[in-house]
C-alpha angles and dihedrals in degrees: 000000000000129000102261096148117135132177108256090193129318116262132167116253091227087067089056089057090049092051093047092047091053091051091047090055089057095047100044128029089197091069112099131175135218127189133187100220094295103098096137095042091051092045090236091134094098092052090044091052094045100041106022089160091060097044120090120192104199098176125223091335105108095164089053091049090057092050091050093048090052091051093049089059090063087061089054096256124135109225124201112195122202133200141109113307088244093056091038094063120006098043093046105028093123092054094047092051099044103033102031117017098037092054093033097238118187096244124145111213105201115192128188134181091041122164135002093315091077083084126184097024086079139208097326089065103028099087114196099171102059099101091052091048094049099040089057093062112095113246094010117136114213121202130177112177123200106225147000097282093046093048092052091048090049091051091057094045098052090059088066093050116088113221138039119322133190111207113188125194142150151247107232129081106256137181111287105210110142120089121284095221098046128140115228117221115194113231094013114117118210124227106218098175130015120222141155107215108058138006115225113192113192137175136196117345090352091072090076088046090053091051089055092048089054089060092051089049092046090057085058093051093256118137107213121189111218119205126181111217099192091160113058091177122062085025119205097247093178093054091051097044093046089053099048093043085062103039100029095221144055144213122192120202123195144154089232143084110289088241121079099359138096093310092058093042090054091043092056091055100047096038092057097041114018116005116209133152117282138194126198125217104192142109105299103234099296143106124253134244145214116288149100112304095240093046092051092047087053094047096048096046102253102128133113088258091054089051095047090049091050088053091053091050095048091049091054089052094054090059093063 
């Protein structure tokens, strides 16, 4: 399986969510949408225009939005909430824990502008802890798709899953390289490139970066296996263990703090079942800052070159 992935035209993943939500509205009249004064930013305009009676603008009242969403499930509706990732998690964690997760309500928490690639809005909005927060909640599914097509497919898929879901996506236009007609399977990782020397597990925007790192490594004669971990919880243990059993080492790449995210989720799997050396490519326990997305990714060590360097380091460690 070679690296033949190409960008079919950059699109923002939040637009994939918007397209998926509109399609869901046409498919299922039990789907409703709630937004906290960010309809345009979340690309929920299409749903609002097509189904005004099923769209609820709650204003800048995120905690109230979560409570309303929880209540709507009691009437058999499938609510999709929409706001920035920071406001979808950190600001309303108590409401999510008490009103949604504890009673396993069928709420879909859809969160845009996650990570450093939010860009110029800066550290107050660039949440880097959200995956950790959400994966700790019992019964919460955590999904972080890699491009527009996969985000649309994930949006469609979570409506069919009963229970709370956290769907994370981003602001910038990003390479769109997965199939347009894909079927999204919650909890099932996707091997994009096969390799025998090092396993690279990536999520979200970092999947494209991992594919570029694979090319850098191939130029050095290193065969890297690239696996898209779009679902961080429940994580695909089988895919992870099969890969590291073959390669003997792992790299994780994520646009998130190194604590609590994909790296720790993968480490829990390999530590308890098949210990191998692992390197993290993640934000190193810091907040972000204002800047252009590509500049921030470079400053915080989230580039293809950083991933390739981590792969070389971890391969050295497995020799000893």
